[in-house]
Every structure is written in C-alpha cells, then in structure tokens.
TORDRENBA-879948 format. One record per residue: x, y, z of N, C-alpha, C in turn. Coordinates in steps of 0.05 Angstrom, whole numbers, plus 5000, padded with zeros to 4 digits. Layout:
XYZXYZXYZ
...
//
This chain:
278854644027280854794044280954674072
278654584083278654464109280454214109
280254064087281853824086284753884086
285554094071288454164069289454264096
287754424110288654524136288954304156
287354094152287453864171289853684166
290453644140292653464133295353574138
295653834133298353954135299653914162
298253954185299653904211300553614214
298953434203299753144205302353104190
302553214166304953184151307353304166
306853544178308953674193309853514217
307853404231308553234254310052984246
309152864224310552624214313452694207
313752924193316452994185318253054209
317053184229318553244253319252984268
317452794268317952534282320252394268
320252394241322352264226325052394232
324952664233327452814239328452744267
326552734286327352674314328452394315
327152204301328151924301330951914288
331352064267333952064254336152184272
335352404287337252524305337952334328
335852194338336251994359338151774350
337651674326339251454315342151544312
342551794302345251894299346651924326
345252024346346352064372347151794385
345451594380345851334394347651144378
348351214353349751024336352450924348
354151104358356651004370356150804393
354050864409353450684431352450414421
350650424402349450174392351650004378
353450134365355549984350357549864370
357549954395359449834414358449564424
355949494418354849234426355249044402
356948844406357648674383357548374391
357248194371357447914377360147834389
362247944379364947874390365247974419
364148204424364248304452362748124471
360348044463358847854480360347594483
361347484461362647224462365147224479
366647434479369147444494368547414524
366447544534365847524563364647244569
362947144551361746884556363946664558
365846684541368046494541369446474568
369846704580371246714606369446614628
367046724630365246664652364246374651
363946264627362945994625365145784621
367645864626369845684624369945494647
371245264643371445074665373045184689
374745374683376345504705374545624726
372145724717370345864736368545664750
368745414744367445194759364445224763
363045344744360145374747359145594764
361045764774360346014787358345984811
358845784827357145764851357945964872
356046084886356746274908358446134929
360246294940361946194962364045994954
364745994929366845804919368945964903
370945814894372945934876371546074852
369345954843367846064821366846344827
365946394852365046664859367446854859
369646764871372046944872372847034845
372946844826373846904799371747084785
369147024789367047174776366947464786
367047494812366947764824369347934815
371747804815374147954806373948024777
373047844760372847894732370948124726
368548114738366548314733367448584744
368648584768369748834779371848954761
373748794752375848884735374649004709
372648874698371448964673369949234677
368449254699367149504705369149734708
371349674721373449874725374649954698
375249754682376449804655374649964637
372049894639370050034622369850334630
370450394655370250664664367950724683
366650514693364550544712365750614739
364450774755365250834782364350604800
365750574823364750374842361850434849
360150224849357350264853356450274882
358150184900357450204928358450474939
356750624952357650884963360050864982
360750624991363150595008365750594991
365450624965367850644948368750384935
367150174939367849914927365749844905
366449634890364649534869362749314879
362849254905361249024914359449094937
357248944939355448954962355448684975
356248665000356248405014353448305018
353048045012350447915015350947675034
349847685058350347465077348747215069
350247005063348946755054349846525072
348146325071348846065084348645855063
350745695059350745465042349745225057
347945075046346744845060346944595043
348344395052348444135040346643955056
344643845042342643685056342843385049
342443225070342142935066339442865076
337442855059334642815068333742515066
332042445084330642195083327642255086
326042105072323142145073321741875071
319741845087318041595086315241665094
313441505085310641525093309741265105
308241275127307141035138304141035135
303040815125300140785121299340525135
298240555158297740325175300340185182
300539925176303039775181305039795159
304339935137306039945113307740205113
310240175106312040415104313040435076
312840675065313940735038316340905041
318740795035321140945036321841065008
322241315007322841444981325841464977
326641454951329441454944330141744935
332241844948333242114941335642084921
335742244900333842454891332042354869
331842094865330141994843327142034848
326341994874323442024880322742294893
324642414906324142664921326642824925
326243074930328443244941327243384965
328943464984327943605008330243765020
329443995030331444175043329944345064
331544505078330344695097331744955096
330245175100331545435102332445485130
331645325149332445355177335445305179
336945485190339845455192340545305217
339945045217340544865239341344595227
342844435242344044185230342043955227
339943945243338043725242335143825239
333843715220330943765216329543505219
327743485239326343235244323343285245
321943135228319043145228318142855229
316642785250315942505254312942475260
311742275247308942215251307142465246
307742605225306242845218303942765199
301542845206299242785189299542915162
298842765141299142855114296342955104
296343195094293843325084294343425056
292443365038292543465011291043735011
292343945003291144215003290744324975
290444154956289944244928292344394918
291844644909294044814899295244984921
294244954945295545104968295345404965
293045504955292845794949290745924966
291446164976289446334989289546604974
287546654958287446884940284747034944
284547214963282047354969280847494944
282547604927281447744904280047564884
280547304886279147114869277046954885
276747024910274846874927275746584932
278346544934279546274934281046224960
280445994973281845914997281945614998
284345504992284645214992284845105020
285245275040285545175068282945175083
281045355075278545385089279145425119
277745295137278245325166279745095178
281144945161282544705170285244785184
285744685207288144735222290344545212
292444665200294544495188297144525204
297044635228299444675244300744405250
303344385244304844145249304343925229
302743975208302043775188303943795165
303943575149305443565124303443605101
303943805085302043885064303043785036
301243655022301743584994300243784976
301743894956300644114939301144054910
299244134894299544124865301144364855
302544324834304244544823302644734806
303444994807302145194790299645314802
298245474785295745594792293445394788
291245424801288845264795287945324766
287945134748287045174721284045164718
282745384725279745394727278645414699
276845224691275745234664273845474661
273645574636271745784630268945664630
267145774646264445654647262945654620
263745834603262445854576263745674556
266245594561267745424542269845274558
269145034568270944874585273544804572
273844834546276344774533278444994538
277545214549279345444554279345494584
281345654593281445734621279945994625
278846024649277346264656279346494660
279146704643281046924644280647094670
278347064682277747214707278947074732
279946834728281046694751284046644746
285746754763288646714762289746764734
288646974721289647074695289446854673
287646674676287346474655289746294651
290846304627293146144620295646234634
295846494639298346604650298646524679
301146494687301646424715301646684732
300546654756300746864776302846774797
303346954816305246884837304246654854
301546614855300446394870301346124859
302246124834303145864822306045804827
307545994838310345954842310845784867
312945614866313545444889314345614913
315545844908316246014931313746094947
311646174932309146244946308046014962
308145774951306945544964308345484991
310945514991312445465016311845695035
311545935025311046165043308346145057
306246075042303646055054303445815073
304945605067305045375086306245465113
308345625111309645725136307645905151
306246075137304346255150302146095164
301445865153299345695165300345515187
303045515191304145365213304745075207
304745005181305344725173308244655179
308644395183311344295189312944255163
311544165142312844105116310944165094
312044245071310444285047311744135024
310243965011311243794989309743864964
311243934943310044004917310143754899
307943694887307843464868308743574841
310943474831312043564806310543444782
309943624763308943534737310343704716
311443584695313143724676311743944661
309243894652307944094635307344354651
305944344673305444594687307944714700
309944554706312444664717314044804696
313844704671315344814649318244704648
318744504664321444374663321144094675
322943914666322743634674323843594703
323343354713324343284740327343314743
328743274721331643294722332543574731
331043774724331644044732331244074762
329143964773328643974802330943824816
331643594805333743434817336343574818
337143694796339743834795339744094810
337444224812337344484826337244444856
335844244866335544204894337343994906
338443824888340243604898343143694900
343643934908346344044910346444214935
348744344939348744544960346844774952
345044834970343245064965343945294984
342745514978343445764992340945905003
341346035025339346205037340646455047
339046665049340046905063340546835092
342746915103343446865131342247095147
339647075152338147285167338647255197
338347465212338747455241337047235255
334647185245332946985258333446705248
335546675231336346415220334046275205
332246445195330046355178328046165192
327846195218326146015233323146075228
322546285213319746345206318946195181
320846055168320245905144319145625152
317845495133316845225138319345035142
319044845161321444685168322544525146
320844405130321844235107320344315082
321944355060320844415034321644175016
319744075002320243834987318743834960
319743674942318443604917318343304915
316243194904316142904898315342874869
316042654857315242604829312242544827
311242584804308442524799307742234805
309442054797308941764801308841694831
310641814846310641764875308041864887
307242094879304742214890302342034884
302141944859299841784851299741524867
302041404871302241154887301441204916
302341424927301741484955298641514958
297441664940294541704941293041434939
294041274920292741014916292940834941
295340834953295740674978294040775001
293341034999291541145020288641115013
288040974991285340924983284041164970
285641344959284541594947285041584917
283241714902283441734873284742004867
287341994860288842244855287442414834
286742294811285542444789283042584798
281342454814278842574823279442804842
281342774860282042984879283243224864
284843164844286043384828283843544814
281843404804279643534790278043714810
277643604834276143764854277644014863
280344004860282044224870281844474852
280544454829280244694812277544824816
276344764839273744894846274145054872
272545264874272645434899271745274923
270145074919269044924941270944714953
273244684941275144474950275844524980
275944304994276844305022279244115025
281044175043283343995047282443715054
283943525044283343235047285543105064
284842995087286842855103287242575091
289742515086290442245076291042065100
290541805096291041615117294041545118
295641755122298541715122299941905141
302241825151303842005167306642025154
307742265156310342315143312542315163
314842215154317242235170319442365152
320442585160322542725144324842785163
327142695154329642735170331742855152
332643095158334543235141337043305157
339243195150341843275162343043495145
343843715157344743945142347544035151
349244065131351844195136351544485127
352044665146351544945141354145105143
354645275124356945455125355945735118
356545925135355846205131358146345118
357546515099359646665085358446925073
360147095063359347335050359547295020
357347305006357347314977357247604968
357047654942357247924933355547984908
354048204909353048334885355248514875
355648524849357748704838356348934824
357149174831355649414822357549624811
356949704786358349934773356350154768
357450404769355650634767356650824745
354750914728355351124709353851374719
355351584726354151824737352451964717
350052054726348352214709349552494705
348652624683349852884675348153124684
345753084694344053304701344253354731
344853594739345153654768342753594784
340353624772337853574786336953284786
337953134766336852854763338952644767
341452714772343552514774343252324798
341652404817341152234840338652074837
337752034812335651844805336951634788
335751384788337251164777335650974759
337050874739336050654723337950424728
336850184733338449954740338249744718
340549634710340649394694341649164712
340348934711341248704727341648454710
343548284719343948024708345347854729
344447614734345747454755348247314745
350347324761352947204753353146914761
351446814780351746554791350546334773
351446084777350145854766350345624786
350245374777349945154795352545024804
354845134795357345034806358244764795
359744624812360944364804359744144822
358943924809357743704823359643464822
361443424842363443214840362342934841
359742904848358642634849357942534821
357942704801357242624774359642484760
358942304742360942174725361342344700
363742364691364342534667364342824674
362942974657362843264661361443334687
362743494704361543564730360943854733
361544014713361344304715358844414701
357244554716354844684704355744964695
356744984671358145234662356245464659
353645424653351745644652352445844632
352945764607353745954586351446144579
349146024572346846194566345746294593
345546124612344346194639346546204660
347846434665347246694654349846844648
351946694638354346834629353547034607
351546954591350747124569349447384579
348047364601346747604612348847794624
350847684637352947854648354547984626
355047824605356447934581354848174570
352148144569350448354559350648604577
350748554603350948774623353548934617
355748794611358248934605358049084579
356848964559356549104533354749354536
352749334552351049564557352549794571
354249714590355949914604357750054584
359049894566360750014546359150214529
356750124520355050294503354450564517
353750554542353050804556355450994559
357850874560360251054562360851194535
359551104513360051224487358151464482
356351514501354451734497355752004503
355152194486356052464490353852664484
352552784504353152764532352152514545
353052454570352052224584349052264590
347652054599344852084605344452264629
342052374631341452564653341552424680
340452184681340352034707342651834708
343251744732345351554735344351274728
346151104719345550834711347250644728
345850444740347250244756347249974741
349449844741349749574729350349384752
348449204757348649024780348748734771
350948594777351148314772350548174799
348248044801347247944826348247654832
348347594858349047324867346447164873
346746904873344846714884342046744872
341846804847339246804833338146524832
339946334826339146054823338045934849
338646064871337745964897335146094906
333946264889331446394896331646694895
333146804876333347094871334447244896
336347114910337147214936338747474935
340547494915342147744913340347984906
338447944888336548154881334748224905
333948014919332248054942333648214963
336248154968337748294988338148594979
338648644954338948914945336349064948
334048944941331549074943330849144972
331748974991331249015019333349195032
335649215020337849375031339149535008
337449694994338449834970340550034977
342550054960344650254964343850534955
341750544939340550794930337550774933
336250994940333350974947331650854925
330050664931328350544911326250734901
325450924918323451124909324751314888
327351314885328751464864329751284842
328951034843329750844822327450814802
327950894777325850904757325150624746
327150454744326650194730328850004736
328149744735330149534733329749384707
331849364691331749224666333548974668
332448744666333848494672334448334648
336748204648337548024627338247754639
336847544629337347274639337247084615
339547064601339646894577339147064552
340647004531340247144506339546954483
338747064461338146904437340746844422
341646584421344046524407343646404379
341246444367340546304342340146484319
340846744322340746924299338547134302
338447324284336547544285333647434281
331747574294329047484292327247714283
324947634270322947834262321447944286
321147774306319447834328320947874354
319447934375320547974402318247914421
318747744441316647684460316947854485
314747954495314648124519314247944544
316347874557316147704580315047844605
315048114604313948264627310948294625
309848184604306948154601305348424602
306648634590305248894588304549024614
306148974635305449064662305949364666
307749484650308449764655308949914629
309350174632309950334608312750264596
314350124611316950034599316449844576
314249684577313649514555312949674530
311649904534311050074511313550174498
315450264514318050354504319450134489
319349884499320549664486319349614458
316649624457315249594432316049804411
316350044420317150264402319950224392
321750134410324550084401324649844382
323049644387322849414368321949504341
319949684340318949774315321049924299
322750074313324950214300326950024287
327049784298328749574286327249424264
324749494259323149354239322149084249
321849064276320948814288318248854301
316948634306314248634318314448514346
313548664366313448564394310848414398
311048164407308748004412308347944442
305947854449305547774476307047524483
307647484508309047244517307447004508
308746824493307446594482307146364503
308546394525308446184546307946314574
305846464577305346604603304946404626
304046164618303545964639306045864653
308445924641310945834653311946034675
310546254677311246444699313946564698
314946614674317646724672317946994687
315847144689316047404703316947364732
316147144744316547104773319146954778
320646874757322846694760325546834756
325547104753327947244748328347474768
330747584769331447784790329548024790
328548104767326948344765324448324783
323548074788321148044805321548154833
324048134844324548254871324248554870
324948684848324548974846321649034842
320248864827317348904823315848884850
316648694866315348664893315748914910
317949054905318549294921317149544908
315949504884314549724872315849844848
318349774842319849884820318949764793
318149924773317449814747319749654735
319149434722321249254712320749174683
322949094671322748994643324648754641
323548534630325248294625324648204597
326748174581326548124553326547824547
324547734531324647464521325747454493
326547224484327647194457325447184437
326047284413324347234390324646954381
322646844367322746564358322446544327
321846764314321646764285324346844273
326146644272328946694264329146744234
330346964227330547044199332246834184
331146744161332546554144332346274152
330646214172330245944182327345864179
326745604179323945514177322245634200
319645654196317845784217318145664245
318545404247318645274273321345264286
323445364271326145334280326645464308
325745704311326245844336324945714360
322445634357321045494379322345224385
323245084364324544834368327144864384
328745074377331245124391330745204420
328745364425328045444452327145204469
325445044457324444804472326644604476
328444584457330744394460332544484482
332944744485334644844506333444784533
330944834537329544774562329644484569
329144314549328944024554331643894558
333743994545336343854545338643994559
338444264560340844414569340344594593
337844674598337344854620338044714647
339844844662340744734688342044464685
343344424662344844174658347744244651
349544044653352344094647352744164617
350744114601351044174572350544464564
349844634584349544914578352345034576
353544994553356345074548356545244523
358745374519359245534495359045354471
357645444451357245294426358345454402
360345334388361445484366359445544343
357145414343355145454323353245684329
353645814352351846034359352146264339
349846404335349746644320348746864338
350447034349349747224369348747494358
348247494331347247744320344447814331
342847604337340247654349340447754377
342447654392342947754419343648054418
345248124399346048414396343548584391
341748484373339248624369337748684395
337448474411335948494435337248674456
339848654459341348824478341149114470
341249164444340949434434338249554441
336149384440333449474448333449554478
334749394495334749454523336349714528
338449754512339950004514338150244508
336650224487334950444479332850504500
331650294511329650334532330850474556
333150374565334450494588335350774583
336250834559337051104551334651294553
332351204543330051384543329051434571
329151224588328251264616330151444631
332751414626334751574639334651874631
333351924608333152204598330252304597
328352134606325552204604324652414623
322152514618321052724634319552614658
318952354659317452244681318251954686
317451864710318051594717316251394701
317251164694315450954684313350884704
311150784695308850714712307850434707
306850304728305450054725302750114712
301749934696299149954684297049914705
294650014700292450004720291849714728
292149524710291449244715293549104732
295949224734298149084747297849054777
298548824787298448774816300548934831
302449054817304549204830304149504831
301949604820301449884819301250004847
299749874864299349974891302049984906
303749784902306349784916308050014906
307850074880309450294869308550564881
305950604882304850854893305650884923
305550664937306350664965309350734968
310950624950313850674951314350974946
312951094927313451374920312551564942
310751464959309751634981311751645005
313751465004315651455026317151715029
//
C-alpha cells in the first residue's frame, strides 16, 4: 500500500504535466506556425540584396535598412519602440577611414610593414592625425590583468607611451596534472573569457597609459583567418561619437600577422616561441624588445547619426506591462568596398540579414497570441555591431526602458541554413536560467541541447547580448545545431567550418538557393518559446552562481 500511495501522485503529476504541455502547445500553435522558411527568406532576400549595398552604417544601405525594418514593424502591428513616438533611437557615430603606416627600427635597420597584408591599424581618437614616433616596443604576453586568477602580465613595469605587443586570446595554462589539457581553474580552461577578447586588450592598454597596442594574429586561437581581420579593419570603421572624442582610448590599435611578429622578434634577437611559452606562466614579466615603433595614421572622420530600430508589443498585464523582454539582432554589415575587383558588396546574408529576418518573424508570432503576453516585448535591430557592438552598447548605456525592469535579452546573429538538426548548442554557456528554459524547449522539440563545442572561440563576447550582460541583464544567444537530420555525421560541422573559413565577413556571404531554412525555423521557434515563458513568468531570470555577471545583475536590481 505504501508503494501505491507513493506512485499515484507521480502518475498524477505526470498526467498534469502532459496536459499542461498540451495546453501550452495548443495556445502557442498559431504563433509557432507564423514562423516559416518562406517568411525568413523573403526578408533575407531584401536585406541582403545588392540594392542595400552591404548595410554599412551612415550609408544608403543604412537608410534602406532602417526604412525597411521600420515599415515591417509598423505593418506587423508593433508600436513605435521609442517613447518619443518613433521607431528609432539615434546612435551618435563617427565613421573613420584610416591610412596607416607602420615601421620598426632596430638599430640602423628599419622594417616597413605593408598595409593591409602585414598589418592593420586604426584609432578610436576622433582626430585627423595619429603620430607615434620612436616608441619603445614591449612584449606583454597576453596583456592580461586578472586578480581573481592571481595573474598580472604587466607586473610593476611602466608602459606609459610604449607600444605593446600582445598574444591573442587567453593564456592557455596547462593542467599541472595533465599537461595535454588546459587547467579548468585558470581562465575557464578551454573556454574563452573576456580577457581573451581584443576589445579587452585594447582597454587595458589604455588604462596602463600605452601609446599603442598591437595584437599578434593567429588563426586557431582567433577562430578566423587573417583575411577576416583585413576585411574588418581595412575599411571605414566606426566609433561612438562620445563627448570626449574617445581620448581615453589607446592612441593606436593594431594587428600584425604571425609571420611579421616572428620576424620582428628574431630581428631583435629574441626567440618568439620561447617567449610565448613563458607567457603562459604567472611569473611572466614584460620583455623590452630592441626596437622602436613608428605609427602614422591619417584619418578621415565624419560624424553622423545612426539608428537602432525598435518595435514594441505592449504587455497585457496592468501590473507587469512596464517590464520588458528584449529580442535583438544587428542589421548592419560591412558595406561596399570599391577598391575590390569584381564583387564589392558584403551582402551579409547569414550575418545578419537572417537574424533581422528572425526578429521580424518573432514579432509576427507574438502578435498571434491571444491573449498577448503579460510583459511587454521589445524588438531591437541594432546598428554597428560589426564595429564593436556599438548600437547595443549605446542602448545599454542609454536604455529607453529601465534595465532593472528588463528581464532578458535574447539575441540572434546568424541562423542555421542547412536543415533541421537533432541537437542544439548553448552558446551562452549555461550562464543563466534562460539556458534551462532553452533546454526544456529543445526537449519539447525532441532535440538535445549540448554544451558549446567551441567555447575557446569566445562567441559569448562577440555578439550584441554581451553588452546587456555587462549591464547585468541575463542573456541568451542561440548557436546552431550541427547534427543535421538525414546528413552524414560530419556534415553540419563541415558546413559551419566552411562558412567561417570561406564566407564569414566575405563578399560570398550571399543568399544561396540551396539553403534549407527548416532548421532556422526550429531554432527561432525555440527562442519564441523562451521569450514567451519569460514574458509570462512569475520571476525574473537569474544568472547562475558561477557566472561573472551575477554581481552586476544584483547591483542593477538594487538601483
């Protein structure tokens, strides 16, 4: 009898759960059915067309993109997302075209580097001439100061006015028990931390008073080839047009190729490989090279107003409608490069016309709900993501709605165009309870959510949601599954790797008639379900105890 009394409640709970799941599915069915391959494709075709010229901020491409997204939000039935009654938030930007020169002198010898084959360089300073002359060159390892790991690559060395050479990524510290693996207690082992991002390296160099910071590019730890650096930095770049004209940034930011760096070290009488090995130890100290740097950057600067585009779906609960769930996707790409032969337009079909198309499909889906969600939902197409998450950064610093009343940011940056998948990768690395909701939604689709298979690439820090995370808002960013149904086991990984190697930030990221967007629909439906649950939930999502953003979230809620 004890056994029967114990089992019966379990059966009842299971039956209730099935009933609740069935009711949820029935309620959401019209919304989920509104997300279709054809719906996604229609928007991608427009946004990734040659007419939109690669959607660079401050160009005809921006005008067309902002108008198209605004018109679609209006047609869908979203209200203007800016409290001033418009669909846009002005983002003050400066476009910077740079003509850099760089050389190193070693005794009587001068090494002149070729732009952009050997190096790229730019400055966030909004001024026409950047000059650095006879600056001592210092190798600072990975350029990291991380007190929580007992790590300081600078030690007590004064680097003010110096030119710093830095390795890319986090220090790959070996596990003392098994040197073939990385130490999980140091910089999250295989996973990238923010210390590994190029943005951090330039920021810490500025804090230390350096004149210039040069990152040594290596394809494997960077997760992209030199061609991506060249195309990303060898064009007009953008910065926020801040009142201080960004004079608190490091004067010159640069990348050099691995081969250039090795030759420079050799010419200075240094063993690059030995120094690189020493840089993965806590005892590393900066090494002065027998070289002086000369960097001369001519800059053409234009200030203009770019735009985030924002649509709003009003919440239905009188007590909760002034709380918000945000979906984001960046509308910008790399524009048109007239110096190229042949195709000059970086259409950005996957990156990120597909994300904006998903944003619109999500908006349509939410309008199919009856009743609407309890909380309000914002759909934000951000500007200047490719220039360093600038549109998202500006919103996070000048939010139109209080961040302490913002429950989550759910970000889309590229979709799966290769068909339905058995699996789903969690690119947000289990940081918050949003990941749990995603896993539950994936299970309802009969899919398995797996850990990020490439945490060393730092995807978490390379998308707009990171700016919301830095402000304390829990975030979710979806990665594609790679176990494509009906395809060989390696097919999905091969297609993903092929995209990164051949099409990411290249003119070849164009609409492909061979795409199968059924997998993209799967994934967008998952994001819809997660957003729906958060918008109707009883409590705010939370960062997990291990997350570096938990303290920021708690501080934000105390405001």
